[in-house]
N, C-alpha and C positions, 0 to 999 in steps of 0.2 A: 504494500500500500504506500502511495506517495505521501510524504509528510508535508513540510512547509517548503515553499519555493526558495531557491537560492537567492541571495541578495544580502545587503547590509541592513542591520536593524535601523529603523527610522527612514530608510530610503524607499522610494516607490519600487514596487515589484519590477524586476527586470525582465519578467516573462509574463506579458499581459494575457497570454492564452493559457496560463496555468490552470484556471478553473476548468477549462475544457479538458486538459490532461487529467486532472483529478476526477472529473465526472466519468471519463472513459475508463480510467483505472478502476474506479468503484464498480462500474458496470461489468468490466472484465472479471473482477473478483466474484461478483454475484453470479456470473455465468460459469464460474469454476475454471477459468483459463487466465490466471494472472500471468503477464509476460515476465520473462526472465530478465529483461533489460528494458529500460525506458530512457529515452533521451528527449528532453524538451529544450528548445533553444531558438535562436534566430541567426540568420546569415549576418555577415559583418556589415557595418555601415558603408564600407567601400563598395559593396555590391548591391546595396539597397536592402534595407531591413525587411526580411521575410520570415515569418514565424514558421516553425516546424515541430513535429512530434514524430518520434520513431519508437515502435514497439517491436520487440524481438523475442521469438520463442526458438530456442535452439533444439537440436535433435533430441535432447533428453526430455523435452516437454511435449514432443509431438509423436511419440510412439515409434521412433527410430527410422522414419522415412526421410527425414531432412527437416530443416528449419523453416520458419515462416517469419516474414517481416511485414508490418503494416506501417505505412508512411502517411503523414498528413502534412499538407502545406496549405497555407492560407489562400493561395490563388487557385490551386488545382484540386483541393480536396484530398480524398483518400486513394491510395494505391497499395498494391501488395507485391510481395516477391516470395517465390518459393526458392529455398536454398538447398544445397546438398548437405552432407553431414557437417560441413564447416559453414557457418553463416556468411562467410565471405564468398562462397561459391553460389552466385546468383544463377539459377536455372531459368527463371521466368520472372519478368517484372511487368505489371500492367496496371492500368487504373482500376479501382474497385468501382466500376460503373454502376452496380446496383444501388449504391448509396445516394447518388444523384445530388447531394448537397455538400457544400464546403463544410458546413457545420452539421453533419448528420447527427441524429440522436445517439447518445452514448449506448443506449440499449441496442440499436440497430448495428452499430459497430461491433459490440460485444457478441451479438448473435452470429454475425458473419464470421468473426474471429473464432468463435467456438466451433463452428462447422469446419473451418480451415484447420484449426489445431487438432481437433479430434479425428478428422477423417481426410485431411488434406484436400477438401473440396474447394474448388475455385469459387469465387463469389458468384452468386446467382440470386434470382428473385428481384423484387422491387422494394426499395426502401425510400420513401419520399419525404419522411418526416424531417423537420429541422429542429435542432436542439433549442429548447425554449430560452436559453440564455445567449443565443447567437448574437442578437443585437447588442447586448452588453459587451460581449467579447470583441465584436468588431469595433465598437467605440473605444474600448480599452487599448486596442492595437493602434488605432488612430491617435489617441492621446499620447501613447508612448512615442510615436513617430514625430510629433510636433517639435520637441526640442532638437531632434536630429535634422529635420529638413526645414524647420521654420514655418 
């Protein structure tokens, strides 16, 4: 379970999409598929600040067939990768098209991840719901960018 976001006490959160990461993490735990690794961050200011989230399940969590990665980026939404026994061996990487939303509901993300982790099923179905806190997350990201870009 994710704890508090990194940062300095008394400073604004340096990861404005942290609430999204926490909500997805809680939904994954409720689905019974907590990831083995989570990375929440943003690209450097030099390249334009873009928020991202990475969730990784290595071969030890997926029944021995290979690992799975889920990626979220604020402009493109969710994507997935199937890996070999080493998570650095990417066998397939594609958008998670069934989610349809940049800020898909954490429950939809967890349901899709559960099917992938338990049976290595590629994303399917239709998930059209948007996370109820998506407007606040978008605003927090924009507020974070103001000091960077003016």
